[in-house]
N, C-alpha and C positions, 0 to 999 in steps of 0.2 A: 227513775233514778240517776243517778249518778254516780262515776267508782271513780278516786281519785290516783292516778301516776305520781310519778316528781315529777312528770314532762306534761305528762295528757291526762284529761279528763275523756271521761265520754259520757254525753246525758242523756238518754231516752226517756221520753216523755211514755207516761202515766201505761194508756191503754195501748203503745206497740208498746211497750216491755208485758204486754199479760194476753199479747195476741197471738194467739202458738203458730200462728201461720206465718209469723211478724218475725216472733222472734230461731222460723228454725232457717229462713231466709236467712238472719242474719251470720249466723255457726255459720252458715256451708257459704257464705263467699269470703267469714277475715280467711282472711291469707294468715293471721299471727293468734287466732282464737280467744278472742279479746268474748267474743258470746258465746252466753253455751243457755240450752236450757234444763229447766229444772226438772222435778218429775210428773207436775200438773201440768207443764206445758212452757209459763213462763217462762219471761229472759230473768240469766241469769247473766253479769258481766264477770270474766274472767279478771280481779284482783290483779294476778299477780304478770296479766298479761297486758297491760291496759297497755304500758309503753313499749310497748314493740310493736304499740301504733305502728304501720311505714308511711300514712297518710292518704292511702288509696284512694280514699271517697269512694270506697264501694258499698260502704253501710251508707252512704247515702244515698245513693240509688237505688238500692232494695228497699228500701223502708218509704213511709208515708210523706211530701217532703216536711221537711220541721225535725219531722219524727224525732227525730240523730243528731246528735251535734255533738263535733269531736274540737275539746278545745287545746289551745297548747298552753299553756301554763307559764312557759318560758316567753323572752325578750325574742323575736326578733330579729 
């Protein structure tokens, strides 16, 4: 799954997005509420919050290696 903001994109692999434990952890650690869970426990990306990402890497630490990618959509 992928969500695009104007400046930031977030990609989460299919297996992690459908694992309720990983989804809950991502929702818990994100300081700007990019991640939420649907009624079945799967991950949802809160599109309106994606550009609020502060690049803290807490989601990267909370998920299995390579399961989450935070992409800058702008030149550094």
